[in-house]
MARVOLUM-829531 format. One record per residue (C-alpha): residue in one letter; x, y, z. Coordinates in steps of 0.5 Angstrom, whole numbers, plus 500, padded with zeros to 3 digits. Last residue first. Layout:
# residues N
aXYZ/...
# end
This chain:
# residues 413
p299665340/t300659335/r303653337/i308649333/p308641334/p314638338/w318634333/p319627331/a311626331/r309620335/v305615331/a298614333/t296607332/a290605327/q288598329/p289593323/r283590320/a281583323/q278579317/k271577318/w269570320/r262568321/s261563315/f268561315/l267555319/r260553316/q263554309/y269549311/a264544313/q259545307/e265544303/a267537307/q260535306/e260536299/g266532298/a264526302/a257527297/r262527291/e265520293/l259517295/d256519288/r262517284/v261510287/s254509286/k255512279/l259506278/n265507272/y269510278/a270503280/a273500274/a280504276/s281499281/g282494276/k277489274/r279481274/s280478267/g274477262/r277481257/r284483257/a287489261/p289494257/p297494255/v301499259/g304504253/a306510258/q299514256/l295508258/e299508265/l297515266/k290514265/r290508270/t293513275/k288518273/r282513274/a285510281/t285518283/l278518281/a276512285/p280514291/r277521292/d282524296/w280529301/a286529306/f291529300/s296523300/e302522304/n310524303/r310529309/t314534304/l310532298/v303533301/h305539305/w308542299/v303540294/i298543299/i301550299/a302550291/l294548291/k293554296/r297559291/a293556285/t286558289/a289565290/v290565282/a283563281/a280567286/i283573283/q280571276/q273570279/g272576283/r274579289/r269578295/d265573292/r270569288/v275569295/r269565298/l268561292/f275559291/f276557298/a269552298/r272549291/v278547295/p274545301/g271540296/a266539291/s269539284/q268545279/a273550283/a278544283/a278545275/w279552275/a285551280/a288546276/e289551270/v292556275/l297551278/m299549270/a300556269/r304557275/a308551273/y309554266/s312560269/r317557273/g320563277/r318570278/k310572276/s311577282/i303577284/r300583284/g300589289/h301589296/k302596300/a306595307/p304601312/q308607312/l313608317/g319608313/s318604307/q314598304/y313595298/v310588297/s309584291/p304578292/n307571292/l304566286/g311567282/f312559282/y318560287/s315564291/v309559293/l315554294/k318558299/e312560302/p311552303/s317552308/r324550307/f324549300/r330545298/a327539301/i322538295/d327536290/g325537283/i320542283/a319544276/s319537273/i315535279/l310540278/g310539270/i308531271/a303533276/v299538271/t299533266/t297527270/n291531273/i291536279/g284539280/t283536287/i290533290/t290525290/l294526283/l300529287/k301523291/r301518285/l306523282/r311523288/d311515288/d315516281/q314509277/i310512272/a314518271/s319517266/q314513262/a309518262/l313524260/i315519254/r308518252/e306525253/v312527248/q309522243/q302524243/l304531242/n308529236/e302526233/a297532235/l302536232/r302533225/d294533226/l294540227/e299541221/h294538217/l288542219/r292548218/q293546211/d286545210/v284552213/g289555208/i287551202/r280553204/e282560204/d285561198/m279557194/p274562198/l270559203/p262557203/q262552209/l261544208/s268542210/l267546216/w261541218/t265535217/r271538221/g266539227/k263532226/k270529227/g273533232/f276540230/l270544231/d269541238/t262542241/a258541234/p254547232/c260551229/r259558230/e256562224/i260564218/l261572217/h267571212/a272574217/a269570223/l271563219/v278565218/a279568225/h277561228/i282558223/e287562225/n285561233/k286554232/l293554229/r295559234/t292554240/r296548236/q303552236/r302554244/v300546245/i307544241/q311549245/a308547252/r310540250/r317541248/s318545255/v315539259/q320534255/r326539257/r324539264/m323531264/p330531261/q333535266/t329532272/a332525272/e339527271/d339532277/p337539276/i342545278/w339549283/v340557282/e345561287/p344568289/l352570290/f353574297/g357569300/s364573300/a367568295/y361568291/l360575290/q368576288/a368570283/l361573280/i364580280/a370578276/d366574271/d362580270/i368585270/k372581264/d365580260/t364588260/k360593264/v361600266/r355603269/a353596273/e346595274/a345588271/i352586274/l352588281/r344586281/v346579281/q338577282/l336577275/p342573273/n341567278/a348564279/v350557277/i355554282/v359548280/r363544286/g369541287/v372541280/h373536275/g367531274/t362537275/l366541269/v362538263/n356537266/a356545268/i357547261/a351543259/i347545264/t349553263/n347552255/g341557255/t343561261/a344561268/e350565270/l357561272/i361560278/a366554278/h369552285/d376549285/d378543290/p379538285/k383542281/l382545274/k387543267/a382538265/a376543265/f380547260/r381541255/e374539256/l371546254/e375546248/d372539246/r365541248/r365547244/l364553248/g371556247/v375559253/r377566254/g383569258/g384568265/a384574269/r387575276/l384577282/l388576289/g384575295/n388568296/e385566290/l380569285/y381567278/a377570272/i375567265/e371570259/a366564256/v366563249/s361561243/r354563246/s356567252/v358565259/d362570264/l366564268/g368566275/i373561278/v374561285/r380557287/m381553294/
# end
């Protein structure tokens, strides 16, 4: 078996071969598809190819997959030998990748399957569109503030009533033109966002994992699809702590010698958009009665709202792991609300609405106030049970233990 290390740049890749303990340089190969396919045709079925995670890694891995025994993607943040080397060249980098893999010390990155890859790309596009819309809205608010214009009385400045109010405000001609241009750009981005959300809904509507995630308090269709694209196969996470670490919601820890461990801020490593979605879901769960809200309130009373939101996001990640691993719904599911979320997903995917006079679907139950009150009452009971459980609970502090000095004390006469 040969181990082939590739140090990938934008246009070329430096190659190193490791076979029978001997390392030799393999030159360079261009990263055009035809050049890469000619190189892949010369490889052996039992070869293992290693490359770092970059923007074009997935495309390169797809070309090599059919020609070698295995394609491994290395995590560049954890390959310390490359990041901290004093002498760093492409030839050294690909050689180190091959040697690390042969010795079993290469930190690997999971390669998404064919269904997850396009979903991740669409989720990334949606996040970009949302950021652009937020930037344009902030610019319009800045224009109004710069000209001392009071706040819009309408709830949504960019809705129908808000735009009517905005058109009546006294603005200079150049500012008026700028505001109109930003509004047109917002409308265009809204159409693009609707198209992306329809593609995402169509790709996930038949996924049973999505329907299980929708039963969790605070998670809507957008968050559920984002989590599925980030997680992929839940079996690759052996414990909920692994999933929490993958989202970067685990606290950083420093401990050396006999000193106690010091816990700092969350690591913020891994999928940033999934972490942001979980925090968003945590804020939504804090507004809905249930045990998750009780957890948020308990942490908020001790540490404040921001830390409580991050802690609740971590708790939601743990719940997600259990729901997907066990393939069962959340214990405190609200069936009518979940049916409404599912129906919203179907409408986003383009499923036509039911005809008038036909039998009402399960989502219609959420329109009844009695059903909503009944589900809310069940959530309030669960929240009260959680509060009673932890009403007398106090966090046990570690007992101070005497540390024996390595040398006997010096006695003074």
